[in-house]
N, C-alpha and C positions, 0 to 999 in steps of 0.2 A: 504493500500500500504506500510505502514511502513515509517519511517523517516530516515532510514540509507541506503545509496547507497550500491549496491552489492560490494563484495570484500572489505568491510570495508571502502569504500570511503565515504566522507562527503562533503556537500556543504559548501564552505568557506564563501560565502556572499549571500545566497539565497535571492531572491527578498523579499518574505513576511517575512521570519525570520529576514532579515536585517532591514526591516521596524519596526518590533516588538522590536528588540534590540535598534534601534534608539529611539523609543518612550520610552522604559524603561529608557534609559540614560537621557531622557529629563523629566522624571517623568510623562509622559502621559500614562494613562491606555491603555493596548494593544488594546482594541476594539474601541478606540476613535482616530480620526485624527483631528489635528488642521486645521481649515478652514480659509484661508486668514489671518492668524496671529491673529485672534480673539479667545481668549480662551473660550469665551462664545458661540461660534458657532462651534460645533463639530458634525461630523456625524459618525454613526456606521460603522465600517469596518467589513465585514463578514470574518470569519476565515477559511472558506472552499471555494473550487473552485466552479466556476459557474456550473460545471457538476458533482458535488459531488453526489454520489448515482447512477450514470449511469454506467452500466456494458457493456463493449464493448468486443466482441470476434473478434480478428483480425487473419485472415489467409492470411497474406501478405508476400511479399518478395521484395527485392530490395528497392525502395524508394517511389513509388506513394502512396499506402495505408499506409505503415508504417509511413511515414512522417505525413499524415493526422491524424492517430490515436495517434501519439506522441503529436500533438497539443491538441487533446481531453484529453489526459492524463495530459498535462500541466494545462489544465483547470479544473482538478479535477476528471475526469472519471477514473474508474478502467478498465484498458486495459489488457486483457489476450491474449498474443501472442501464437497461436497454431503453433508448429513447428514439422517437421518431423525429429526426432532425428537420424534416420538411414541415413539421407542424410546430417547430420551435421547442420541442421537448416537453417536459412536465410543465403544466400551466402554472405551478407554484413558483417557477423561476421568475415570473414577472411580478414586480411589486404592485400590489393592489391594496387600496385602503380598506381598513376594517372599521366600520362606523366612523369614517372620516379620518382615522389615524393611519398615516402612511409610514412604512418602515424607512429607515435612513436611505435616501436616494443614492448615496455614494457607494452603497454595498450592493454589488451585482454578482451573481443572481441575488434575488431579494433575500433579506435577512430570514424571512420565513423559510425559504428553500434551504438555507444552511442549517436551520434547526432540525429538519427532517431528512437531510441527505448528506450529513457530514460523514467523513470516513469512507465514502464510496468512490468507485470509478464510474465513468460514463462512457458508453459506446453509442455512437449515432448510426442507426441502421434504418433503411427503408424496407420494412417487412412486407410491403406490398409487392416487391420484386422477389422473384424466386431465389436469386442469389443472396438477397438479404436474409430470407428465411433459412437458407442453408447455413449461413453464418451462425444464426441463432441455434440451429439444430446441433452444430458442431460445439458450440458453447455448452449446450445441454449434455453432450456426451461426457464431459469431464466435470460436470457440476454436481454438487451435493443437494442443492435446493433450487427449486424454481418457485418464485412467489409472484403473484399477480392479483390485482383488484380490478382489472379490465372486465367489462360486463361479459356475461356468458355468450352472448351472440357474437361479439368480436373475437372471443377466444375460439369459438367453433369455426368461424369463417377463416381465421388465420391458421387453422389446424395446430393450435397450441393447447388443446385439451389434454387431460391426463392420459387417456388411452393412447394418444399419439406419442406423447413424450416418454411414457414408460417403455415403449418399444425401443426407443433410442437409448434409454438409460434405465434399466429395471431397478437400480438402487436409488433412483431419484426420489427425494421428498418434494412433493408437489403441493404447494399451499395456495389456496384460492380464497380470497376475502371478497365477500359479496354484501349486498344490501339486505336481501331477504332469503338467501339460501339457493341451492342448486336444483330444487324440485318445486313442484306446485305451480299455480297459475302466474306467480310473479317472479319466476326464475330469471326471466330476461329483463325484468324491470330495473332500471338504474336506481341506485339508492344512496344518496348522501346521508350522513349521520343525522342531519336536521330532520329528514323524512323518516328514515328507517329506524334509527336508534331512539330519537326523541319523540317525534309525533306519533308514530304508529304503536309504539310499545306501551302506551298508557302513562309514561312518565310525565309528558307534557300536560296531559289531562289532570293528573293529580297535583301538579305544582301550580297550575294556572287556576283562575276562576272563570266563571262563565263569561264575564265581561272583560277579562284581562288575560288573554292567552300569552304565555311566556315562551319566547324563543330560547333555544339553548345558546351557550357561549360558543364562539368560533372553535371548531375542531375538537370540542369536548368529547363527543362520542368516539370519533376516530382514535383519539389519543388515549381513551380508556380501553378500547378494544385491542389496540396495537400490542401492548405487553402480553395479552393472551395469545396472540398470533406468534409472537417471538417464543413464548414458552412452549406452545404446541409444536413448533418447528424443532425446538431443542429436544422435546420428548420423543418426537419421531426419529430424530437422529440417534438418540440413545437406543431406541428400539432397534433401529437398523444395525447398530454396532453389535447387538446381541443376536440378531436373527439374519442379518445380511439382506433384509427385504425392505425395499422402499414402500411408500404409501402416500395416499392423498390426504391432505389435511384441509378441512373446510371450517371457516369461521365467518359468521354473518352478523351484521350490526343488529338486526332485529332480535335474533335469538339472545345475543349477549345482553341487550337491554332488558329483555323479559327475564333472563336469569338474574340480573341485578335488581329487578323489581319483584323479587320472589315473594315478599309478604303480600303485596297488592295482587299479583297475578295468582298466587297460591290461594288467596281468599276467594278470588273470582272462580278459579277452577273447582274448588271443593265446596264452596258455600254459596256460589252464585251471587256474591255481594261485592260492591265496591267499598273498600275501606274509605271512610270520609276524608276529604281533603283536610290538610292540617290548617287549623286556625289557632293562632297562639292564644287567643282569648278563651278558647274552649277545649284545649287539649286535656286529656284525662289525667296526665301526670304533670303537676305544676312544677316539678323539679327536673323535668325533661322538656325545657322550654326556653324561649329567648326573651330577654328583658333589656330595657334601656337604662343606662347608667347616668350618674349625675353629669358627666361630661358628654352626654348625647352619643355614647357608643353603645352598640348592641353586644351583649355577651350571651353565650349559649350554655345553660346548665345541662349537663348530661348525666343523670342519675336514674337509669331505668329501674333499678332494683332498690327502691328507697329504704327497704328494711335493713339493707346492709350499711346504709349511710346515715340512718335517721338521727342518731345522736350527734354525729359530726355536722349534719346539715343544720340542726337546731342551734348548735353553738356558733357555726359560721355565720348564720344570718341574724344572730342576736336575738333568737327566740328560744332560749333554753327551756322555757315553760311548756313549749309544744311537745317536748319529748315524751312526757307522761300524760299529756292531754288525751282523754278517751276518744275525742273526735278524730285523732290522728294516730292512734296506736297500732295501726296496721296499714300495709300498702293499699289494701282495698278501700279502707276508710278514707285514706288521703285522696284517692281517686274520686270518691263520692263527694269530697269536699273541694273539688277543683274550682268551683265557681267562687268560693271564699278565698282559697289559697292564691289563685293567680292575681287578683287585685292586690292582695297583701304583699305578694312578692314584687309586684310592680312598684309599690311604695318603698319596700325595703331596699331593692336594688338601686332605686333612684337616689338614695342617700349617699352613695359612694361612687367614686370614679372607677373606670374599668381597671386601671392599674391597682387600685386598692382591692378590688374584688379578686384580681389574680393573686395578689399577696395573701389574701384570706384563704383562697382555694389551696394554695401551697401549704399554708399553716395547718389547715384542718383536713388536708388530703381528700378534697372533693374535686369533682371533674367539671371544669368549665372551659370555654374557649372564647376568646375575643374574635369578633367578626372583623376580618382585615380586608383592606382593598388590595388589588394587585401591586400598587406602588409600595404598600407596606410590606407585602410578602417579599418584594425585591430587595428590601433592606433588612429583612428579618435575620438576626444573628443566628438563630437556631438553624435556619435553612443554610446559611453560609458555612457554619461550622460542621454541618453534616454533608457538605459537598454537593449541594443541589446545583450550584451555579459555577461557571468558569468563564473568565474573561479571555478572549482570543483577539489576536491582531489580524485584521483583514489586509491592511497595507500600512506602511509607515505612518503612524499618527492616527490611524483609523481603527478603533477597537469596538467590540461589542461583546455582550455576555450571552452565553448559551446555557441551556438547562441540561444537566446530566440525566442519563437513564436512571430510573428510580430503583436500581438494584446495586448493592455493594458486595463485591466478592473480596474475601480476605486474602486469597492467594493469587487471584488473577483479576486484578482491578480493571474495570472498563475504562477506556480513555477516549478523549477526543483528539485524534492525531492529525486530521486534516479537515479543512473546510470542505464544503460541497464542491463538486467538480463543475467545470464549465461544460457546456453541451458538447459531447463527443471528445472530451479532453484526452481520453485514454484509448481511443479507437485504434490508433496505430500500434500502441504498446500491446494491446490485447491480441490483435490479429497477428502481429509478428510472433508473439508467444505461442499462438496456435499453429504456427508453421507457414503462414502466408509470406510471400516474398514482397519486396518493395515494388517490383513490377506489377504484381497482382493487386497490391494496394492502389497503385496509380490508376490501374484500369477500373477498379471498383469505384474510385472517386470520379473518374471521367463519366462513368455510367450512372453516377449519382445514387449508388447503392449505399455508400457510407459517406460520412463527413470527414 
């Protein structure tokens, strides 16, 4: 993959390189990590990613599969992104505003594209030409994984379905991400997460009100499902290591959302009821609810099993007399008293700031969380100290921050090694590695098969 981001960019404080540099300054050999402060108890740290040696061919666009393969790339896999250069490649390459907010114009491809395509290679092929398709088939011969979220109709028309590709490579792990699944009346229906994951699954209905339908946040569904795809691919690879057999892996947005909404959908399946929408003024458990503080911040109390917390809750909120009050001496009675307790909690919480409530929660070991804005999350010390973010350099003097994959490996840490590739940046490198000659490359370029 190389160690230098495209366009000359470099990682300022890459996770693994940063660890190595830290060890160097401390005089600790690079492959050894100090364990528990004891210099005699050290364990070996592997210098390669968990998926080093795995080759992934990605034919994805927008976010669902590209985000999943970005995670695989973070974990050490070689990911080759196949793009139609005549269409300009993946549409996310182009900077588009989100509710009027434009990514930095000096970063090209767009900052969004770097988020979901770092650590990858790009090959530009015209798959509508037979020679282009043959190039892809040759890539498949030596690949471990093929991953796509192109719609089923396009996959079939281009003869890139599982049955075709498994004949080329029986050990192939074939992953297909879809909106609604590969069977049924909607198998050919295109499905962005807004439609398949959010609207159709029942989640939008339960979050919204009749007069105020709530759209999801950008990319939220795709980016929730992507780790499932990455994990499913890893599981299939593990199975192949034991059996020698490849297989098809299917993940669809609709099913994932239904799985995530198991309480609501489970009630509908088995009791034919819709669990009522949440109204903070009417929730049954007053201590699993959201309240406004003295400084106009919202905090979320999360104590679903109040019997376990009751003595601490009473002390924390300054109502010790409630602990033995017969009106509240069981979880069921507290739920029956919700119309009394919620207004009382409104008054109690409004007497202190969010910071004061966080300190009280820590003192009495109760669970609550402050509602944060994205700009607050971006400055959150807890997030930074746990490696959520990393600053990278796009070009001299131009830096931006990326979000790490949400998995931490102790022995094979994931890393952001390169920025996203330019369209077709690695076409020549990949084809030469496959055995094509310079003369053949020149002819393919003349015929506009490759870029």
